[in-house]
MARKEGU-387752 format. One record per atom (N, C-alpha, C): residue in one letter; atom name; residue number from 0; x, y, z. Coordinates in nm, 3 decimals, padded with zeros to 5 digits. Layout:
<atoms>
ATOM aa at   i      px      py      pz
ATOM  a CA NUM       X       Y       Z
...
</atoms>
This chain:
<atoms>
ATOM aa at   i      px      py      pz
ATOM  m  N   0  00.086  00.506  00.107
ATOM  m CA   0  00.223  00.490  00.057
ATOM  m  C   0  00.221  00.454 -00.090
ATOM  g  N   1  00.304  00.513 -00.172
ATOM  g CA   1  00.312  00.484 -00.309
ATOM  g  C   1  00.407  00.365 -00.336
ATOM  f  N   2  00.413  00.336 -00.467
ATOM  f CA   2  00.498  00.216 -00.508
ATOM  f  C   2  00.635  00.234 -00.466
ATOM  l  N   3  00.704  00.345 -00.498
ATOM  l CA   3  00.845  00.369 -00.468
ATOM  l  C   3  00.869  00.363 -00.315
ATOM  s  N   4  00.788  00.429 -00.239
ATOM  s CA   4  00.810  00.430 -00.094
ATOM  s  C   4  00.794  00.294 -00.035
ATOM  g  N   5  00.696  00.216 -00.084
ATOM  g CA   5  00.671  00.084 -00.041
ATOM  g  C   5  00.790 -00.010 -00.070
ATOM  i  N   6  00.853  00.002 -00.186
ATOM  i CA   6  00.968 -00.076 -00.227
ATOM  i  C   6  01.082 -00.048 -00.140
ATOM  i  N   7  01.098  00.091 -00.117
ATOM  i CA   7  01.219  00.128 -00.028
ATOM  i  C   7  01.190  00.079  00.110
ATOM  s  N   8  01.075  00.078  00.167
ATOM  s CA   8  01.046  00.029  00.294
ATOM  s  C   8  01.069 -00.115  00.301
ATOM  a  N   9  01.025 -00.202  00.206
ATOM  a CA   9  01.056 -00.343  00.208
ATOM  a  C   9  01.205 -00.371  00.191
ATOM  t  N  10  01.271 -00.294  00.124
ATOM  t CA  10  01.423 -00.316  00.103
ATOM  t  C  10  01.494 -00.290  00.243
ATOM  v  N  11  01.454 -00.181  00.307
ATOM  v CA  11  01.521 -00.154  00.440
ATOM  v  C  11  01.486 -00.260  00.538
ATOM  k  N  12  01.362 -00.312  00.541
ATOM  k CA  12  01.322 -00.420  00.632
ATOM  k  C  12  01.403 -00.542  00.598
ATOM  t  N  13  01.417 -00.577  00.476
ATOM  t CA  13  01.496 -00.689  00.439
ATOM  t  C  13  01.646 -00.680  00.478
ATOM  a  N  14  01.702 -00.560  00.461
ATOM  a CA  14  01.835 -00.535  00.510
ATOM  a  C  14  01.852 -00.553  00.655
ATOM  l  N  15  01.750 -00.528  00.731
ATOM  l CA  15  01.754 -00.539  00.876
ATOM  l  C  15  01.736 -00.682  00.924
ATOM  t  N  16  01.716 -00.775  00.841
ATOM  t CA  16  01.682 -00.912  00.875
ATOM  t  C  16  01.794 -00.973  00.954
ATOM  p  N  17  01.921 -00.957  00.925
ATOM  p CA  17  02.030 -01.014  01.013
ATOM  p  C  17  02.020 -00.969  01.154
ATOM  i  N  18  01.990 -00.845  01.174
ATOM  i CA  18  01.975 -00.796  01.315
ATOM  i  C  18  01.860 -00.866  01.388
ATOM  a  N  19  01.746 -00.892  01.316
ATOM  a CA  19  01.640 -00.956  01.370
ATOM  a  C  19  01.675 -01.105  01.404
ATOM  i  N  20  01.751 -01.166  01.327
ATOM  i CA  20  01.795 -01.303  01.350
ATOM  i  C  20  01.876 -01.310  01.483
ATOM  v  N  21  01.964 -01.212  01.496
ATOM  v CA  21  02.046 -01.206  01.618
ATOM  v  C  21  01.953 -01.182  01.743
ATOM  k  N  22  01.853 -01.097  01.720
ATOM  k CA  22  01.760 -01.071  01.833
ATOM  k  C  22  01.686 -01.188  01.867
ATOM  d  N  23  01.644 -01.273  01.772
ATOM  d CA  23  01.568 -01.396  01.792
ATOM  d  C  23  01.659 -01.496  01.866
ATOM  a  N  24  01.787 -01.497  01.832
ATOM  a CA  24  01.879 -01.597  01.888
ATOM  a  C  24  01.894 -01.558  02.045
ATOM  v  N  25  01.902 -01.436  02.071
ATOM  v CA  25  01.909 -01.385  02.214
ATOM  v  C  25  01.783 -01.418  02.284
ATOM  n  N  26  01.674 -01.395  02.221
ATOM  n CA  26  01.538 -01.431  02.287
ATOM  n  C  26  01.528 -01.580  02.317
ATOM  v  N  27  01.581 -01.661  02.235
ATOM  v CA  27  01.577 -01.810  02.257
ATOM  v  C  27  01.656 -01.840  02.373
ATOM  v  N  28  01.779 -01.777  02.388
ATOM  v CA  28  01.870 -01.805  02.497
ATOM  v  C  28  01.805 -01.768  02.633
ATOM  v  N  29  01.736 -01.651  02.634
ATOM  v CA  29  01.671 -01.605  02.764
ATOM  v  C  29  01.535 -01.662  02.778
ATOM  g  N  30  01.488 -01.750  02.692
ATOM  g CA  30  01.364 -01.822  02.714
ATOM  g  C  30  01.238 -01.743  02.662
ATOM  e  N  31  01.262 -01.651  02.575
ATOM  e CA  31  01.143 -01.581  02.522
ATOM  e  C  31  01.118 -01.629  02.383
ATOM  e  N  32  01.000 -01.592  02.320
ATOM  e CA  32  00.962 -01.631  02.196
ATOM  e  C  32  01.041 -01.563  02.087
ATOM  a  N  33  01.085 -01.633  01.988
ATOM  a CA  33  01.169 -01.579  01.875
ATOM  a  C  33  01.068 -01.544  01.756
ATOM  d  N  34  01.021 -01.426  01.742
ATOM  d CA  34  00.929 -01.395  01.634
ATOM  d  C  34  00.974 -01.263  01.559
ATOM  s  N  35  01.085 -01.204  01.586
ATOM  s CA  35  01.123 -01.082  01.526
ATOM  s  C  35  01.144 -01.101  01.377
ATOM  t  N  36  01.218 -01.204  01.338
ATOM  t CA  36  01.248 -01.224  01.194
ATOM  t  C  36  01.119 -01.244  01.115
ATOM  k  N  37  01.034 -01.332  01.165
ATOM  k CA  37  00.908 -01.353  01.096
ATOM  k  C  37  00.825 -01.238  01.083
ATOM  s  N  38  00.809 -01.156  01.187
ATOM  s CA  38  00.728 -01.038  01.183
ATOM  s  C  38  00.792 -00.938  01.082
ATOM  l  N  39  00.927 -00.919  01.084
ATOM  l CA  39  00.993 -00.828  00.989
ATOM  l  C  39  00.977 -00.869  00.843
ATOM  l  N  40  00.990 -01.001  00.814
ATOM  l CA  40  00.969 -01.043  00.674
ATOM  l  C  40  00.829 -01.039  00.627
ATOM  e  N  41  00.734 -01.066  00.724
ATOM  e CA  41  00.595 -01.051  00.685
ATOM  e  C  41  00.560 -00.908  00.653
ATOM  s  N  42  00.610 -00.815  00.730
ATOM  s CA  42  00.589 -00.670  00.710
ATOM  s  C  42  00.652 -00.624  00.573
ATOM  a  N  43  00.763 -00.680  00.541
ATOM  a CA  43  00.830 -00.646  00.410
ATOM  a  C  43  00.740 -00.704  00.300
ATOM  s  N  44  00.694 -00.825  00.314
ATOM  s CA  44  00.610 -00.887  00.215
ATOM  s  C  44  00.476 -00.805  00.191
ATOM  d  N  45  00.424 -00.761  00.300
ATOM  d CA  45  00.306 -00.676  00.295
ATOM  d  C  45  00.329 -00.542  00.220
ATOM  d  N  46  00.447 -00.488  00.249
ATOM  d CA  46  00.490 -00.367  00.175
ATOM  d  C  46  00.503 -00.378  00.026
ATOM  v  N  47  00.556 -00.490 -00.017
ATOM  v CA  47  00.576 -00.524 -00.156
ATOM  v  C  47  00.436 -00.542 -00.225
ATOM  s  N  48  00.354 -00.613 -00.152
ATOM  s CA  48  00.217 -00.636 -00.204
ATOM  s  C  48  00.139 -00.509 -00.226
ATOM  d  N  49  00.147 -00.421 -00.121
ATOM  d CA  49  00.079 -00.288 -00.125
ATOM  d  C  49  00.139 -00.208 -00.233
ATOM  s  N  50  00.263 -00.216 -00.253
ATOM  s CA  50  00.334 -00.139 -00.361
ATOM  s  C  50  00.285 -00.174 -00.499
ATOM  i  N  51  00.271 -00.308 -00.514
ATOM  i CA  51  00.225 -00.349 -00.646
ATOM  i  C  51  00.082 -00.300 -00.672
ATOM  d  N  52  00.002 -00.305 -00.564
ATOM  d CA  52 -00.140 -00.249 -00.578
ATOM  d  C  52 -00.137 -00.102 -00.608
ATOM  d  N  53 -00.048 -00.027 -00.539
ATOM  d CA  53 -00.036  00.118 -00.565
ATOM  d  C  53  00.007  00.141 -00.704
ATOM  l  N  54  00.092  00.063 -00.762
ATOM  l CA  54  00.148  00.083 -00.899
ATOM  l  C  54  00.025  00.060 -00.993
ATOM  g  N  55 -00.050 -00.035 -00.971
ATOM  g CA  55 -00.174 -00.063 -01.049
ATOM  g  C  55 -00.271  00.051 -01.047
ATOM  d  N  56 -00.275  00.129 -00.933
ATOM  d CA  56 -00.357  00.239 -00.921
ATOM  d  C  56 -00.308  00.366 -00.969
ATOM  g  N  57 -00.179  00.365 -01.016
ATOM  g CA  57 -00.115  00.479 -01.067
ATOM  g  C  57 -00.043  00.565 -00.967
ATOM  d  N  58 -00.036  00.521 -00.846
ATOM  d CA  58  00.032  00.591 -00.731
ATOM  d  C  58  00.181  00.557 -00.730
ATOM  f  N  59  00.264  00.626 -00.808
ATOM  f CA  59  00.410  00.585 -00.812
ATOM  f  C  59  00.491  00.628 -00.691
ATOM  l  N  60  00.465  00.747 -00.635
ATOM  l CA  60  00.544  00.784 -00.526
ATOM  l  C  60  00.468  00.762 -00.395
</atoms>
């Protein structure tokens, strides 16, 4: 994945965070573990980190 696609991926994942929060709230109510939001934000963070590395390697797209 290049810089631009990584940034787009991270942006989409961040935009989906409110949905993950609701899913976590439902999971808590039904007695399951609430880890959707954490997983989504960690994945977005990884995408940004990989994008910066790709930019340094000259892989823009």
